[in-house]
gemmi code that builds the backbone of each chain (N, CA, C; Angstrom):
import gemmi

chains = {
    "A": [
        ("MET", (0.569, -1.350, 0.367), (-0.346, 0.015, -0.030), (0.829, 1.446, -0.445)),
        ("LYS", (0.480, 2.518, -0.826), (1.169, 3.588, -0.875), (0.577, 4.339, -0.370)),
        ("VAL", (1.662, 5.458, 0.628), (0.765, 6.794, 1.643), (1.885, 7.638, 1.083)),
        ("ALA", (1.451, 8.702, 1.199), (2.055, 10.108, 1.025), (1.612, 10.551, 1.904)),
        ("ILE", (2.891, 11.556, 1.855), (3.904, 12.331, 3.282), (3.652, 13.603, 2.788)),
        ("THR", (2.910, 14.912, 3.469), (4.125, 15.651, 3.352), (5.320, 16.623, 3.593)),
        ("SER", (6.086, 16.621, 3.339), (7.458, 17.316, 3.701), (8.039, 18.465, 3.700)),
        ("THR", (8.819, 18.786, 4.424), (9.377, 20.383, 3.804), (10.938, 19.933, 3.330)),
        ("GLY", (11.322, 19.153, 2.697), (12.674, 18.919, 2.820), (12.582, 17.427, 1.553)),
        ("ASN", (13.306, 17.068, 0.707), (13.466, 15.548, 0.187), (14.624, 15.074, 0.486)),
        ("THR", (14.917, 14.506, 2.054), (15.121, 14.024, 2.848), (14.458, 13.400, 3.855)),
        ("PRO", (14.620, 12.267, 4.033), (14.128, 11.230, 5.126), (14.007, 12.249, 6.537)),
        ("GLU", (15.166, 12.864, 6.630), (15.073, 14.190, 8.030), (14.492, 15.419, 8.448)),
        ("SER", (14.180, 15.304, 7.275), (12.785, 16.353, 6.601), (11.565, 15.980, 7.796)),
        ("GLU", (11.261, 17.587, 8.168), (10.002, 17.150, 8.999), (8.932, 17.528, 7.916)),
        ("LEU", (7.712, 17.038, 8.913), (6.051, 17.121, 8.443), (5.903, 18.629, 7.748)),
        ("ASP", (5.349, 18.882, 6.375), (4.944, 20.120, 6.355), (3.223, 20.350, 6.626)),
        ("GLN", (2.852, 21.188, 7.097), (1.510, 21.157, 7.993), (0.855, 21.368, 6.681)),
        ("ARG", (0.822, 22.027, 5.703), (-0.139, 22.627, 4.335), (0.487, 21.266, 3.553)),
        ("PHE", (-1.069, 21.131, 3.147), (-1.289, 20.063, 2.191), (-0.621, 20.416, 1.065)),
        ("GLY", (-2.033, 21.473, 0.073), (-1.790, 22.042, -1.105), (-0.252, 22.364, -1.489)),
        ("ARG", (0.300, 23.460, -0.489), (0.996, 24.379, -0.697), (2.919, 23.445, 0.010)),
        ("CYS", (2.581, 22.633, -0.104), (3.922, 21.777, 0.774), (5.080, 21.912, 0.028)),
        ("GLU", (6.379, 21.502, 0.141), (7.119, 21.918, -0.377), (7.908, 20.714, -0.846)),
        ("CYS", (7.546, 19.709, -0.860), (7.699, 17.838, -1.194), (6.839, 16.683, -0.563)),
        ("PHE", (6.445, 16.058, -1.733), (5.518, 15.030, -1.341), (6.079, 14.086, -1.527)),
        ("VAL", (6.180, 13.392, -0.474), (6.811, 11.902, -0.163), (6.052, 10.611, -0.487)),
        ("ILE", (6.108, 9.419, -1.449), (5.362, 8.605, -1.767), (6.484, 7.384, -0.985)),
        ("TYR", (5.825, 6.568, 0.043), (5.777, 5.686, 0.885), (5.717, 4.620, 0.319)),
        ("ASP", (6.046, 3.305, -0.251), (5.106, 2.741, -0.455), (5.520, 0.682, 0.549)),
        ("THR", (4.761, 0.411, 1.469), (4.878, -0.332, 2.520), (5.305, -1.381, 2.222)),
        ("GLU", (4.353, -1.956, 0.866), (5.742, -3.663, 0.328), (6.877, -3.472, -0.031)),
        ("THR", (7.166, -2.538, -0.723), (8.521, -2.546, -1.379), (9.627, -1.417, -0.480)),
        ("ASN", (8.997, -0.978, 0.494), (9.835, -0.077, 1.342), (10.499, 0.967, 0.411)),
        ("SER", (9.969, 1.487, -0.770), (10.939, 2.240, -1.197), (10.267, 3.784, -0.962)),
        ("ILE", (11.216, 4.643, -1.315), (10.817, 6.189, -0.781), (11.014, 7.142, -1.757)),
        ("GLU", (9.690, 7.171, -2.538), (9.706, 8.184, -3.656), (9.517, 10.549, -3.208)),
        ("PHE", (10.684, 11.130, -3.849), (10.432, 12.144, -3.437), (9.767, 13.220, -4.297)),
        ("ILE", (8.607, 13.581, -4.751), (8.226, 14.674, -5.851), (8.458, 16.006, -5.406)),
        ("PRO", (8.836, 16.660, -6.068), (8.330, 18.452, -5.685), (7.461, 18.767, -5.842)),
        ("ASN", (6.834, 19.591, -5.081), (5.399, 19.862, -5.282), (5.241, 21.218, -6.150)),
        ("PRO", (4.925, 21.196, -7.519), (4.943, 22.402, -8.769), (4.143, 23.277, -7.603)),
        ("ASN", (2.922, 23.063, -7.097), (2.146, 24.043, -6.462), (2.371, 24.860, -5.195)),
        ("LYS", (3.812, 24.774, -4.888), (4.116, 25.709, -3.792), (3.800, 26.918, -3.694)),
        ("ASP", (4.015, 27.338, -4.781), (3.964, 28.915, -5.369), (2.544, 29.289, -5.763)),
        ("ALA", (1.643, 27.897, -6.088), (0.699, 28.873, -6.566), (-0.268, 29.564, -5.958)),
        ("LEU", (-1.207, 30.703, -6.604), (-1.725, 31.515, -5.842), (-3.041, 31.054, -5.585)),
        ("GLU", (-3.919, 30.131, -6.758), (-5.164, 29.533, -6.346), (-5.106, 28.112, -6.737)),
        ("GLY", (-6.165, 27.208, -6.422), (-5.988, 26.059, -6.901), (-4.671, 24.926, -6.107)),
        ("ALA", (-3.629, 24.992, -5.706), (-2.928, 24.103, -5.173), (-3.287, 23.391, -4.664)),
        ("GLY", (-4.557, 23.006, -3.756), (-5.060, 21.797, -3.174), (-5.391, 20.537, -3.788)),
        ("PRO", (-6.800, 21.349, -4.968), (-6.682, 20.167, -5.699), (-5.977, 19.477, -7.079)),
        ("ALA", (-4.909, 20.304, -7.323), (-3.667, 20.176, -8.026), (-3.004, 19.205, -7.249)),
        ("SER", (-2.956, 19.145, -6.260), (-1.828, 18.533, -5.095), (-2.767, 17.197, -5.283)),
        ("VAL", (-3.984, 17.428, -4.970), (-4.367, 15.687, -4.815), (-4.400, 14.809, -6.584)),
        ("GLN", (-4.690, 15.790, -7.393), (-4.214, 15.162, -8.873), (-3.031, 14.460, -9.361)),
        ("ILE", (-1.743, 14.888, -8.251), (-0.410, 14.310, -7.915), (-0.147, 13.291, -7.395)),
        ("VAL", (-1.314, 13.170, -5.633), (-0.435, 12.130, -4.925), (-1.648, 11.300, -5.389)),
        ("ALA", (-2.764, 11.485, -6.258), (-3.870, 10.106, -6.340), (-3.457, 9.295, -7.791)),
        ("SER", (-2.724, 10.295, -8.526), (-2.271, 9.315, -9.906), (-1.110, 8.791, -9.036)),
        ("ARG", (-0.413, 8.674, -8.243), (0.183, 7.884, -8.053), (-0.092, 6.069, -7.419)),
        ("GLY", (-1.642, 6.604, -6.554), (-2.474, 5.631, -6.487), (-2.451, 5.030, -4.524)),
        ("VAL", (-2.010, 6.268, -4.154), (-2.110, 6.330, -2.628), (-3.296, 5.967, -2.030)),
        ("GLU", (-3.341, 5.088, -0.890), (-4.294, 4.817, -0.377), (-4.333, 5.704, 1.343)),
        ("LYS", (-3.544, 6.311, 1.567), (-3.543, 7.286, 2.514), (-2.501, 8.227, 2.698)),
        ("VAL", (-2.878, 9.566, 2.936), (-2.017, 11.061, 3.166), (-2.188, 11.280, 4.316)),
        ("ILE", (-0.995, 11.650, 4.475), (-0.327, 12.117, 6.007), (-0.370, 13.620, 6.065)),
        ("SER", (-0.309, 14.442, 6.683), (-0.330, 16.192, 6.404), (-0.475, 16.839, 7.600)),
        ("GLY", (-0.214, 18.186, 7.744), (-1.036, 18.501, 8.977), (-2.489, 19.511, 9.050)),
        ("GLU", (-2.437, 19.028, 7.706), (-4.021, 20.071, 7.578), (-4.608, 19.869, 6.109)),
        ("PHE", (-6.010, 19.917, 5.871), (-6.033, 19.741, 4.365), (-7.453, 20.725, 4.353)),
        ("GLY", (-7.180, 21.605, 3.360), (-8.720, 22.285, 3.147), (-9.497, 21.847, 2.700)),
        ("ILE", (-10.867, 22.505, 2.492), (-12.195, 22.419, 2.713), (-12.207, 21.566, 1.008)),
        ("LYS", (-11.647, 22.031, 0.012), (-11.881, 21.388, -0.924), (-11.227, 20.263, -1.640)),
        ("VAL", (-10.042, 20.143, -0.432), (-9.015, 18.475, -0.674), (-10.138, 17.884, 0.211)),
        ("LYS", (-10.120, 18.212, 1.350), (-11.206, 17.139, 1.921), (-12.298, 16.455, 1.191)),
        ("SER", (-13.026, 17.353, 0.199), (-13.913, 16.837, -0.079), (-13.691, 16.028, -1.560)),
        ("LEU", (-12.296, 16.068, -1.953), (-11.885, 15.626, -2.924), (-11.501, 14.226, -2.905)),
        ("PHE", (-10.790, 14.167, -1.352), (-9.885, 13.066, -1.051), (-11.318, 11.955, -0.876)),
        ("ASP", (-12.500, 12.684, -0.094), (-13.865, 11.939, 0.599), (-14.050, 11.174, -1.271)),
        ("SER", (-14.296, 11.782, -1.642), (-14.429, 11.290, -2.915), (-14.042, 10.038, -3.677)),
        ("LEU", (-12.561, 10.332, -3.917), (-11.592, 9.331, -4.185), (-11.484, 8.018, -3.314)),
        ("LYS", (-11.996, 8.342, -2.060), (-11.882, 7.055, -1.156), (-9.935, 7.048, -0.483)),
        ("ILE", (-9.725, 8.183, -0.738), (-8.595, 8.112, -0.070), (-8.253, 8.637, 1.576)),
        ("GLN", (-7.605, 7.636, 2.554), (-7.998, 8.011, 3.934), (-6.715, 9.382, 3.915)),
        ("MET", (-7.355, 10.313, 5.273), (-6.724, 11.457, 5.618), (-6.014, 11.209, 6.989)),
        ("ILE", (-5.125, 11.453, 7.021), (-4.393, 11.377, 8.723), (-3.743, 13.069, 8.885)),
        ("VAL", (-4.432, 13.309, 10.189), (-3.750, 14.542, 10.562), (-3.286, 14.976, 11.365)),
        ("ILE", (-1.902, 14.817, 11.136), (-0.684, 15.635, 12.381), (-0.195, 16.139, 12.959)),
        ("LYS", (-0.837, 16.645, 14.480), (-0.947, 18.076, 14.759), (0.493, 18.751, 15.358)),
        ("GLU", (1.718, 17.783, 14.893), (2.570, 17.960, 15.500), (4.192, 18.724, 14.114)),
        ("PRO", (4.104, 19.834, 14.109), (5.532, 20.401, 13.307), (6.781, 19.636, 12.967)),
        ("GLU", (7.427, 19.654, 14.597), (8.295, 19.217, 14.054), (8.517, 17.365, 13.980)),
        ("LYS", (7.637, 17.053, 13.675), (7.700, 15.400, 13.076), (8.516, 14.988, 12.290)),
        ("LYS", (9.582, 14.074, 11.986), (10.569, 14.057, 11.082), (9.480, 12.910, 10.504)),
        ("ILE", (9.950, 13.172, 8.725), (9.182, 12.024, 7.674), (9.801, 10.372, 8.499)),
        ("ILE", (11.255, 10.013, 8.612), (11.430, 9.045, 8.894), (10.880, 8.106, 10.125)),
        ("GLU", (10.383, 9.253, 11.236), (9.541, 8.978, 12.162), (8.231, 8.073, 12.158)),
        ("ILE", (7.504, 9.161, 10.743), (6.425, 8.764, 10.502), (6.318, 7.406, 9.862)),
        ("ILE", (7.394, 7.281, 8.866), (7.575, 5.949, 8.418), (7.774, 4.748, 9.351)),
        ("ASP", (8.529, 5.072, 9.998), (8.827, 3.845, 11.476), (7.050, 3.230, 11.903)),
        ("MET", (6.957, 4.646, 12.182), (5.489, 4.228, 12.708), (4.415, 3.078, 12.492)),
        ("LEU", (4.962, 3.823, 11.040), (3.755, 2.735, 9.706), (4.384, 1.519, 9.622)),
        ("ASN", (5.653, 1.188, 9.749), (6.131, -0.160, 9.900), (5.847, -0.847, 11.142)),
        ("LYS", (5.658, -0.197, 11.976), (5.746, -0.876, 13.146), (4.460, -2.167, 12.881)),
        ("GLN", (5.082, -3.583, 13.215), (4.286, -4.627, 13.786), (4.385, -5.358, 11.990)),
    ],
    "B": [
        ("MET", (-18.709, 43.678, -10.661), (-18.272, 42.650, -9.763), (-18.651, 40.801, -10.009)),
        ("ALA", (-17.836, 40.365, -9.426), (-18.253, 38.753, -9.392), (-19.004, 38.375, -8.384)),
        ("PRO", (-20.212, 37.324, -8.308), (-21.112, 37.370, -7.391), (-20.411, 36.897, -6.207)),
        ("ARG", (-20.915, 36.799, -5.294), (-20.272, 35.892, -3.893), (-20.190, 34.229, -4.546)),
        ("PRO", (-19.420, 33.765, -4.812), (-19.272, 32.598, -4.781), (-20.085, 31.653, -3.978)),
        ("CYS", (-20.967, 30.549, -4.082), (-21.903, 29.869, -3.068), (-20.811, 28.700, -2.335)),
        ("ARG", (-22.223, 28.993, -1.180), (-21.500, 28.084, -0.348), (-21.566, 26.898, -0.325)),
        ("LEU", (-20.653, 25.670, -0.182), (-20.826, 24.272, -0.623), (-21.736, 23.893, 0.418)),
        ("ARG", (-22.325, 23.122, -0.411), (-23.466, 22.118, 0.874), (-23.196, 20.904, 1.602)),
        ("LYS", (-23.458, 20.762, 2.911), (-22.645, 19.433, 3.236), (-23.346, 18.945, 3.044)),
        ("VAL", (-23.073, 17.402, 2.709), (-23.850, 16.157, 2.518), (-23.328, 15.070, 2.749)),
        ("SER", (-24.424, 14.114, 4.052), (-23.774, 13.186, 4.828), (-23.438, 11.986, 3.995)),
        ("LYS", (-23.987, 11.817, 3.370), (-23.548, 10.755, 2.325), (-24.156, 10.189, 1.237)),
        ("PRO", (-23.077, 9.997, 0.065), (-24.099, 9.876, -1.532), (-24.836, 9.001, -1.310)),
        ("PRO", (-25.649, 9.434, -2.686), (-27.064, 8.324, -2.869), (-26.702, 7.399, -3.104)),
        ("LEU", (-27.644, 6.091, -2.839), (-27.518, 4.751, -2.956), (-27.840, 4.492, -4.554)),
        ("ILE", (-28.351, 5.204, -5.104), (-28.815, 5.251, -6.471), (-28.569, 6.304, -7.446)),
        ("SER", (-28.263, 5.960, -9.059), (-27.585, 6.987, -9.291), (-28.565, 7.411, -10.404)),
        ("GLY", (-29.876, 7.171, -9.778), (-31.224, 7.780, -10.770), (-32.486, 6.662, -10.987)),
        ("LEU", (-33.357, 7.702, -11.310), (-34.608, 6.648, -11.492), (-35.040, 6.968, -12.812)),
        ("LYS", (-35.899, 5.654, -13.418), (-35.876, 5.284, -14.889), (-37.954, 5.103, -15.170)),
        ("PRO", (-38.179, 6.130, -15.549), (-40.135, 5.829, -16.174), (-39.865, 4.483, -16.775)),
        ("TYR", (-41.082, 3.963, -16.532), (-41.528, 2.798, -17.643), (-43.241, 3.534, -17.876)),
        ("GLY", (-43.214, 2.094, -18.830), (-44.957, 2.551, -19.101), (-44.930, 2.607, -20.713)),
        ("ASP", (-46.239, 2.344, -21.229), (-46.704, 1.859, -22.717), (-46.975, 3.711, -23.381)),
        ("LYS", (-47.490, 4.132, -22.560), (-47.513, 5.150, -23.389), (-46.419, 6.803, -23.304)),
        ("LEU", (-44.989, 6.034, -22.925), (-44.098, 6.977, -22.643), (-43.514, 6.851, -23.944)),
        ("LYS", (-43.378, 8.287, -24.388), (-42.713, 9.061, -25.451), (-41.413, 8.473, -25.946)),
        ("LYS", (-40.341, 7.934, -26.331), (-38.840, 7.332, -26.158), (-38.391, 8.456, -26.172)),
        ("GLU", (-38.487, 8.972, -27.707), (-37.818, 10.089, -28.428), (-38.191, 11.774, -27.648)),
        ("ASN", (-37.301, 12.592, -27.584), (-37.718, 13.842, -27.404), (-37.839, 14.079, -26.026)),
        ("VAL", (-37.604, 13.061, -25.093), (-38.187, 13.704, -23.699), (-36.567, 13.377, -22.877)),
        ("SER", (-35.845, 14.388, -22.912), (-34.671, 14.860, -22.120), (-34.261, 14.600, -20.561)),
        ("SER", (-33.337, 13.855, -20.362), (-33.418, 13.503, -18.415), (-33.297, 14.785, -17.918)),
        ("ILE", (-33.503, 14.580, -16.609), (-33.326, 15.678, -15.560), (-32.000, 15.457, -14.356)),
        ("PHE", (-31.630, 16.733, -14.551), (-30.023, 16.603, -13.501), (-30.382, 16.862, -12.143)),
        ("LEU", (-30.801, 15.523, -10.715), (-31.174, 16.367, -9.463), (-29.575, 16.470, -9.199)),
        ("PHE", (-29.687, 17.748, -8.859), (-27.909, 17.655, -7.946), (-27.952, 17.230, -6.666)),
        ("ILE", (-27.157, 16.887, -6.232), (-26.879, 15.534, -5.521), (-27.337, 16.445, -3.618)),
        ("GLU", (-27.156, 17.844, -3.896), (-27.643, 19.079, -2.985), (-29.239, 18.825, -2.569)),
        ("GLU", (-29.719, 19.053, -3.997), (-31.005, 18.588, -3.824), (-31.974, 17.150, -3.587)),
        ("TYR", (-31.428, 16.384, -3.853), (-31.552, 14.786, -3.299), (-30.757, 14.816, -1.589)),
        ("GLU", (-30.264, 15.820, -1.126), (-29.886, 15.561, -0.018), (-31.321, 16.676, 0.838)),
        ("ALA", (-31.553, 17.241, 0.226), (-32.412, 18.160, 1.412), (-34.139, 17.879, 1.311)),
        ("ILE", (-34.330, 16.894, -0.407), (-35.442, 15.438, 0.241), (-35.214, 14.848, 0.968)),
        ("ARG", (-34.203, 14.276, 0.911), (-33.835, 13.559, 1.886), (-34.207, 13.894, 3.847)),
        ("LEU", (-33.192, 15.235, 3.957), (-33.739, 15.430, 5.278), (-34.752, 15.960, 5.531)),
        ("CYS", (-35.569, 16.568, 4.786), (-37.080, 17.035, 4.613), (-38.101, 16.410, 4.432)),
        ("ASP", (-37.820, 15.433, 3.921), (-39.077, 14.256, 3.286), (-38.853, 13.209, 3.897)),
        ("HIS", (-37.915, 12.711, 4.427), (-37.399, 11.431, 4.331), (-37.132, 11.043, 6.129)),
        ("GLU", (-36.231, 12.339, 6.160), (-36.210, 12.130, 8.069), (-36.946, 13.061, 8.295)),
        ("ILE", (-37.871, 13.672, 7.733), (-38.953, 14.791, 8.681), (-38.067, 15.657, 9.466)),
        ("MET", (-37.476, 16.534, 8.967), (-36.862, 17.767, 9.739), (-37.778, 18.750, 9.194)),
        ("ASN", (-37.215, 19.628, 10.121), (-38.695, 21.391, 9.637), (-36.970, 21.941, 8.755)),
        ("HIS", (-37.092, 23.048, 7.892), (-36.133, 23.360, 7.006), (-34.974, 23.743, 8.217)),
        ("LYS", (-35.421, 24.592, 9.133), (-34.240, 25.162, 10.128), (-33.450, 24.114, 10.370)),
        ("GLN", (-33.623, 22.793, 10.789), (-32.662, 21.637, 11.582), (-31.801, 21.424, 10.051)),
        ("ALA", (-32.707, 21.188, 9.027), (-31.960, 20.372, 7.305), (-31.059, 21.921, 7.437)),
        ("ALA", (-31.091, 22.461, 7.576), (-30.042, 23.968, 6.640), (-29.085, 23.352, 7.538)),
        ("ASN", (-29.411, 23.673, 9.425), (-28.401, 22.985, 9.564), (-26.608, 21.813, 9.376)),
        ("MET", (-28.350, 21.260, 9.299), (-26.897, 19.910, 8.626), (-26.899, 19.900, 7.338)),
        ("MET", (-27.341, 20.771, 6.495), (-26.604, 20.596, 5.513), (-25.334, 22.370, 5.551)),
        ("ASP", (-25.304, 22.925, 6.381), (-24.384, 24.018, 7.007), (-24.682, 25.225, 5.779)),
        ("VAL", (-25.830, 25.168, 5.506), (-26.372, 26.462, 4.844), (-27.293, 27.155, 5.522)),
        ("SER", (-27.697, 28.598, 4.803), (-28.935, 28.972, 5.870), (-29.804, 29.092, 5.574)),
        ("ARG", (-31.083, 29.026, 6.199), (-32.437, 28.684, 5.974), (-33.264, 28.959, 4.398)),
        ("PRO", (-33.098, 30.527, 4.378), (-33.332, 30.734, 3.127), (-33.202, 29.702, 1.965)),
        ("THR", (-31.576, 29.804, 1.942), (-30.877, 28.772, 0.948), (-31.234, 27.160, 0.823)),
        ("LEU", (-31.896, 26.926, 1.917), (-32.267, 25.207, 1.811), (-33.367, 25.305, 1.338)),
        ("THR", (-34.330, 26.687, 1.148), (-35.962, 26.650, 1.069), (-35.870, 26.604, -0.110)),
        ("ARG", (-34.572, 27.431, -0.782), (-34.543, 27.502, -2.109), (-33.729, 25.769, -2.946)),
        ("ILE", (-32.985, 24.993, -2.706), (-32.389, 24.244, -2.621), (-33.879, 22.986, -2.786)),
        ("TYR", (-34.547, 23.166, -1.781), (-35.225, 22.447, -1.848), (-36.839, 22.540, -2.686)),
        ("THR", (-37.156, 23.443, -2.859), (-37.947, 23.648, -3.688), (-38.003, 23.257, -5.362)),
        ("ALA", (-36.544, 23.900, -5.780), (-35.959, 23.189, -6.770), (-36.082, 22.096, -6.735)),
        ("ALA", (-35.740, 21.052, -6.172), (-35.632, 19.905, -6.129), (-37.513, 19.304, -6.333)),
        ("ARG", (-37.964, 19.664, -5.413), (-39.296, 19.336, -5.501), (-40.206, 19.361, -7.232)),
        ("ARG", (-39.706, 20.851, -7.928), (-40.031, 21.205, -8.679), (-39.325, 20.467, -10.028)),
        ("LYS", (-38.079, 20.014, -9.768), (-37.437, 18.924, -10.749), (-37.995, 17.468, -10.564)),
        ("ILE", (-38.646, 16.761, -9.511), (-39.131, 15.632, -9.312), (-40.521, 15.786, -9.827)),
        ("ALA", (-41.331, 16.597, -9.779), (-42.337, 16.604, -10.354), (-42.700, 16.678, -11.761)),
        ("ASP", (-41.648, 17.640, -12.435), (-41.354, 17.452, -13.949), (-41.091, 16.375, -13.934)),
        ("ALA", (-40.169, 15.573, -13.857), (-40.238, 14.228, -13.873), (-41.077, 13.157, -13.922)),
        ("LEU", (-41.938, 13.226, -13.155), (-42.923, 12.780, -12.791), (-44.188, 13.191, -13.951)),
        ("VAL", (-44.762, 14.287, -14.068), (-45.761, 14.833, -14.770), (-45.359, 14.251, -16.530)),
        ("ASN", (-44.276, 14.258, -17.151), (-43.321, 14.605, -18.423), (-42.543, 13.195, -18.927)),
        ("GLY", (-42.559, 12.540, -17.449), (-41.897, 11.212, -17.992), (-40.468, 10.864, -18.051)),
        ("ARG", (-39.497, 12.047, -17.637), (-38.200, 12.276, -17.416), (-37.918, 11.239, -17.093)),
        ("GLN", (-36.573, 10.845, -17.515), (-35.456, 9.991, -16.075), (-34.784, 11.077, -15.307)),
        ("ILE", (-34.062, 10.629, -14.461), (-33.703, 10.939, -12.905), (-32.527, 10.827, -13.186)),
        ("ILE", (-31.292, 11.983, -13.530), (-29.818, 11.453, -13.294), (-29.454, 11.961, -11.580)),
        ("ILE", (-29.194, 11.422, -10.749), (-28.860, 11.862, -9.906), (-26.752, 12.411, -9.775)),
        ("GLU", (-26.708, 13.747, -9.784), (-25.719, 13.668, -10.179), (-25.200, 15.534, -10.086)),
        ("GLY", (-23.985, 15.949, -9.776), (-23.499, 17.278, -9.451), (-23.488, 18.124, -8.348)),
        ("GLY", (-23.490, 19.163, -8.715), (-23.720, 20.117, -7.113), (-22.910, 20.684, -6.810)),
        ("LYS", (-22.481, 21.327, -5.921), (-21.656, 22.249, -4.869), (-21.809, 21.807, -3.855)),
        ("ILE", (-20.965, 20.406, -3.573), (-21.221, 19.798, -2.561), (-20.076, 19.064, -1.911)),
        ("TYR", (-20.117, 19.139, -0.331), (-18.961, 18.235, 0.002), (-19.483, 17.291, 0.623)),
        ("PHE", (-18.669, 15.692, 0.860), (-19.048, 14.847, 1.658), (-18.413, 14.960, 3.318)),
        ("ASP", (-19.153, 14.887, 4.273), (-19.050, 14.739, 5.364), (-18.195, 13.569, 5.686)),
        ("SER", (-17.513, 13.234, 5.959), (-16.981, 12.296, 6.616), (-16.435, 12.244, 8.176)),
        ("GLU", (-16.486, 10.991, 8.995), (-16.327, 11.191, 10.036), (-14.827, 10.897, 10.545)),
        ("TRP", (-14.973, 11.828, 12.268), (-13.000, 11.998, 12.003), (-12.756, 11.217, 12.940)),
        ("TYR", (-11.289, 10.668, 13.405), (-11.358, 9.876, 14.687), (-9.917, 10.682, 15.181)),
        ("GLN", (-10.018, 10.791, 16.427), (-8.642, 11.020, 17.504), (-7.560, 9.861, 17.962)),
        ("CYS", (-7.102, 9.285, 17.379), (-6.128, 8.237, 18.619), (-5.675, 8.579, 19.366)),
        ("SER", (-5.780, 8.062, 20.561), (-5.476, 8.194, 22.285), (-3.979, 8.509, 21.877)),
        ("ASN", (-3.369, 7.531, 21.072), (-1.964, 7.077, 21.426), (-0.973, 8.355, 20.763)),
        ("CYS", (-1.126, 8.244, 19.684), (-0.407, 8.964, 19.220), (-1.177, 10.962, 18.776)),
        ("CYS", (-2.158, 10.634, 19.072), (-2.569, 11.887, 18.977), (-3.085, 12.674, 17.937)),
        ("CYS", (-2.815, 11.432, 16.541), (-3.651, 12.147, 14.893), (-4.771, 11.988, 15.080)),
        ("TYR", (-5.011, 12.978, 14.146), (-6.566, 12.823, 13.530), (-6.617, 11.586, 12.506)),
        ("PHE", (-7.346, 11.279, 11.813), (-8.123, 9.992, 10.657), (-9.287, 10.203, 10.732)),
        ("ASN", (-9.488, 10.068, 9.276), (-11.325, 9.761, 8.720), (-11.410, 8.725, 8.420)),
        ("ASN", (-12.163, 7.836, 7.411), (-13.001, 6.379, 7.330), (-13.590, 6.374, 5.998)),
        ("PRO", (-12.518, 6.695, 4.895), (-13.035, 7.091, 3.522), (-14.300, 5.340, 3.440)),
        ("GLY", (-13.749, 4.445, 3.817), (-14.535, 3.483, 3.127), (-15.419, 3.114, 4.435)),
        ("LYS", (-17.184, 3.992, 3.970), (-18.079, 3.750, 5.124), (-18.602, 2.295, 5.694)),
        ("MET", (-18.453, 1.577, 4.605), (-18.746, 0.601, 4.592), (-18.013, -0.704, 5.686)),
        ("ASP", (-17.274, -0.750, 5.542), (-16.474, -1.299, 7.228), (-16.113, -0.311, 7.832)),
        ("GLY", (-15.902, -0.514, 9.677), (-15.565, -0.140, 10.518), (-14.138, 0.254, 10.814)),
        ("ILE", (-14.111, 1.131, 11.454), (-12.458, 1.090, 11.785), (-11.800, 0.562, 13.017)),
        ("LYS", (-11.073, -0.328, 13.021), (-10.542, -1.015, 14.249), (-9.210, -0.616, 15.006)),
        ("GLU", (-8.405, -0.302, 13.935), (-7.182, 0.673, 14.471), (-7.057, 2.090, 13.981)),
        ("CYS", (-5.914, 2.255, 14.849), (-5.368, 4.230, 14.539), (-4.598, 3.668, 13.143)),
        ("PRO", (-4.638, 4.145, 11.617), (-3.822, 3.799, 11.042), (-2.256, 3.736, 11.065)),
        ("LEU", (-1.718, 4.721, 11.540), (-0.787, 5.249, 11.829), (-0.110, 4.601, 13.026)),
        ("CYS", (-0.705, 4.171, 13.778), (0.117, 3.467, 15.427), (-0.611, 2.242, 15.982)),
        ("ARG", (-1.402, 1.968, 14.422), (-2.545, 0.642, 14.955), (-2.838, 0.354, 16.434)),
        ("SER", (-2.867, 1.642, 17.225), (-3.801, 1.787, 18.618), (-4.773, 1.266, 18.176)),
        ("SER", (-5.801, 0.396, 19.266), (-7.106, 0.523, 19.004), (-8.174, 1.631, 19.923)),
        ("GLU", (-7.297, 2.250, 20.544), (-7.745, 3.682, 21.303), (-7.989, 4.480, 20.307)),
        ("PHE", (-9.373, 4.633, 19.735), (-9.595, 6.731, 19.217), (-10.791, 6.596, 20.093)),
        ("THR", (-10.899, 7.840, 19.548), (-12.304, 8.278, 20.263), (-12.735, 8.941, 18.503)),
        ("ASN", (-14.294, 9.535, 18.194), (-14.758, 10.381, 17.957), (-14.811, 11.709, 18.050)),
        ("VAL", (-14.840, 12.482, 16.692), (-14.302, 13.726, 16.991), (-15.275, 14.508, 16.087)),
        ("GLN", (-15.306, 15.619, 16.174), (-15.385, 16.716, 14.856), (-14.787, 16.558, 14.432)),
        ("GLN", (-14.686, 17.503, 13.228), (-13.269, 17.646, 11.974), (-12.679, 18.309, 12.603)),
        ("PRO", (-11.490, 18.272, 12.521), (-9.855, 18.861, 12.831), (-10.195, 20.203, 12.240)),
        ("GLU", (-10.229, 21.348, 13.364), (-10.224, 22.562, 13.039), (-9.110, 22.864, 11.447)),
    ],
}
model = gemmi.Model(1)
for chain_id, residues in chains.items():
    chain = gemmi.Chain(chain_id)
    for i, (resn, *xyz) in enumerate(residues, 1):
        res = gemmi.Residue()
        res.name, res.seqid = resn, gemmi.SeqId(i, " ")
        for name, pos in zip(("N", "CA", "C"), xyz):
            atom = gemmi.Atom()
            atom.name, atom.element = name, gemmi.Element(name[0])
            atom.pos, atom.b_iso = gemmi.Position(*pos), 0.0
            res.add_atom(atom)
        chain.add_residue(res)
    model.add_chain(chain)
structure = gemmi.Structure()
structure.add_model(model)
structure.setup_entities()
């Protein structure tokens, strides 16, 4: 299963980005193959429509879960209709590698 | 000046059916167009006439004002009446809506998560697999 995580940088040591649509980078983590892929977000400076455009990016990778600090109202409804689970973590200093470790437990 | 954008209507769950078809001998198959009933209109009918709420309660449920709810409801009734009288097919789709999903908070790692597959209930936190979580309102 693939999980998307919003990140402030392109290393596993980077912290979780609290915004979804305008995050710095998406991390696509595959729990089966243990592979990590970093995708720079082309919408990070967009004035409008960053959320839906970012949904397109992660949905096209076939993810089943998305982890971020916050989701906007447009994004929430899009993910709901795509049946992708949203996970909100309100801890800005959480590192990507720590989240991956949590997903891997058991 | 551009008009104020319309407020998104909250719909609790998507309709079971995607539409209704008329049948009967006198039905003219040609030149009868279908009617698009918006999902928000379906929801208004469901709340007012199926759950038997008054317009104020229904408006609260859909997160719009009472006059707006009444407008949506009236439009819905007119469309359904048109379909009944003229033998039109009803297609339920579209509308300015968002689906309201249930949110949970994990007691172990404090994360929030929702449950997109409503059919099967949630058993564990998707992050830390703890089975301790509580039902919450949407995280702000």
